[in-house]
N, C-alpha and C positions, 0 to 999 in steps of 0.2 A: 504493500500500499504506500509506504513512504517513498519508494523508488518511483511509483507511478505518479505520485504528486510531484516529485521533482522533475519527472519527464514532462508533465503537463506545463510546469513552470518554464521549462526550457523550450516548449513549443514542439516537443516530440509526441508522436502518436502513442497512445497507451493501448490500442487495440492490437494485441499480440496473440498469435496462435500459441497453443500449448507447446508445440514443438520448438517454438522460437523463444519461448519465455526465458530459457537459461541464457541464451545469447544476449537477449534484451537486458536482462538483470546484470549480467556481467558488464555490458557496455555502459549502462547508466552508473554502475558502481565505480567504474574506471573514471567516468566524467566527474562524479562527486569527489573521489580521491584527488583527481587532478586539480579541481577547482580549490579544494581545501588546502592542497599543497602549495598552490600559487599564493593563496591568501595568507598562509602562514609565513611563506618566504618573504612576501611583500611587507607584512607586519613586522618582520624581523629587521629587514633592511631599512624600513621607514620608521623604526621605533624612535629614532632621534635624529630626523633628517635636518632639522633647522636649529640654529643656535641663536636664541632670542632672549631678550629681556624687555619687560614692560614696566613703566613707572607712572604713578599718579603724583602730581605735585600741586600744592596749593599754599598760598601765603596766609599765615595766621597773624592778624593784626595785633592781637593781644601779646603774643610772645615775641612778635617782630622777627619771626624765622619762617622759612619755607619748610613745610612738612612734606615728606616724601615716603611713599610706599613703593618698594621695588621688588618685583618678582623675578627670580632667576631659576634657572634649571640647576637643581642641586648638584648633579654629577658634574657639570662644568665648572662650578665653584670649587668643588673638592679637587678636581684635576688641576685647575689653575693655581690654587694654593699650594697643592702638593708639589708642582713643578717649580714654583718660585722659592719654596721652603726647603726643597730637596729632601722631604720626608712625607710619609703618607698622612694626609689630613682627612679625618672622618668628622663630618658636621655634628654627629650625634655624641661622639666620644671624646672630641678635642676639648680639654679643659678650659683653654683660653680662646675659644672660637669667637666670642664677642669682641675680644680685643683685636683678634687678627682681622675680623671683618671691618671693624672700625678703621683700622689702619689702611686696609685695602680700599675702602670706599673713600676715605679722605684723600687718596691719591688719584682716584679715578672718577669721581663725581663731584664737581664743584663748579661754582661761578668764578669767572675770570675776565679780565679785559681782553678783547679780541686781539689787539696788537701784541700782548704778552704771549698769548697762545701761538700766534703766527710765528713769533720769533722762536719760541721753544720748538715749534714743529720743524723749522729750517735745521735744527740741530738734532733730528730724530735718531740719527745713528748713535750719538753720544748719549741721548736720553734713554734709548733702548739698552745700552750697556749698563747705565746706572740702575734701571728698574730691575734688570735680570742679573745683578751681581749676586754670587752665591751666598746663601744664607748660612750661618753657623749655628751651633747648638748652645749658644751662650745666654739663651733665654729670651725674654719678652722684647728687649731692645732690638735684638738682631732680627727676630721674626717681624717686628713692626717695620723696620727699615726696609726689608725685603718685599713686603706686600704693599707699602704705602705709595710706591712710585715717588719716593722723596727726591730722586734725581730730577723728575719732572718738575716737582714743586719748587725746588731751589732754582730753577731757571725762570720762574715766574715772579712777577712783582709781588710786593707784600699784600696788595689789594686783591685778595683771594678769599673766598668764603671758607669758613671753618664748619666742621661737622660735629653734630651732637647725637650720640647713639640713643635710640629709644628701645629697640627690642627686635625679636625675630620670631618667626614661626616656621617650622619645618614639616612639610608634607612629604609624602612618599617620593615624589618627583620634583617637587618645587620648594624653593626657599623664599619666603617672604621676609624682607628687612625693612625696618621702620627707623627713620632717622630725620634730623633737621639740619638744615644749612643756613647760615647767615646770609643776608643780602650784602652786596658790595657797597662800599662807600661811593657816592655818585661823584665821579671825577670828570663827568661830561664825555667819557669815552664809550664807544659801543661795548656791550658786554655779550658773552657767549656762556652757554652751559656746556661744560665738558662732561661727557658720559662715555668713558672708555672701558667701562666695566667688561671684563672678559675678552676684549679684543686682542689682548696679549696671549691668549690661549688659542683662539681661532680666527683666521682672517675673515671668515664668513659670518662673524658675530654681527647681528643687528640689534641696536638698542633704541627703543622708542619711549618717549616721555610725553605724557598728556598733562599739559599745564591748565589748571582750572582757575577761572577768573570771572567773577561776576555772571555766574551760571553759563559761561561759555568754555569751550575747550580748544586749546591750540595744540596741534600734534607736531612733535619734534622727532626727527630721525637721526641717529648717528651710526656710523660704520667705522670700520678699521681705516679706511681711507680718509674719512673726515669725521673724527669722534667728538665733534662739538657742533652746536647750532646757535644761530643768533638769538639772543635773549632780550626781551623788552622789559625795561625797568617799570613800564606802565602796568605790567601785569600784577604788581604788588601794590598799586595805588588805588584800585577801584574797590 
């Protein structure tokens, strides 16, 4: 009965003579096995086809800070931190994971002046060496230096947002992190939001940020080729 239902779904005739039923049953069974096999293979190959992060960002006038909720693929975070720290990182078991994530985000998600970011970008090879310098086992200071992108930060002007950790939630496949960043001092220069999260791990990483302001949303997109987007100071004024 089941095979006949499948045959009907596939548009095959279910009127089969008794002498043909064995062949018909075998044929349909092979189709089912084949379809299931292709589905299972496709599911395995496409289990993690895209490397993306999404963030919601809104200004809190009471605290005077930007509030961010960032959604990341957990396995990418673990692999990126492990590669930078030269040791295995498990998000659930690492005792200092909050500290490591704070340091990492401080160097990869921030507001800065566009001119400073462009100058730093021109020295990308030097910056890359700074960020990927081998970590040691000397404790928190060494781990923080390896994950924070301090080489990039040192090339930027002092007018750069600071990060305040709020918390995190770990799902099976996803990591949600919550934090705040301070707005920049208004120097009259164009500002950008840098979101280079995980672009050091995969060149195909795509980071999106939805900025909420006065009931409207502005979508920003960052990639490995351009990990920043123009940022309007007016988004914090309404």
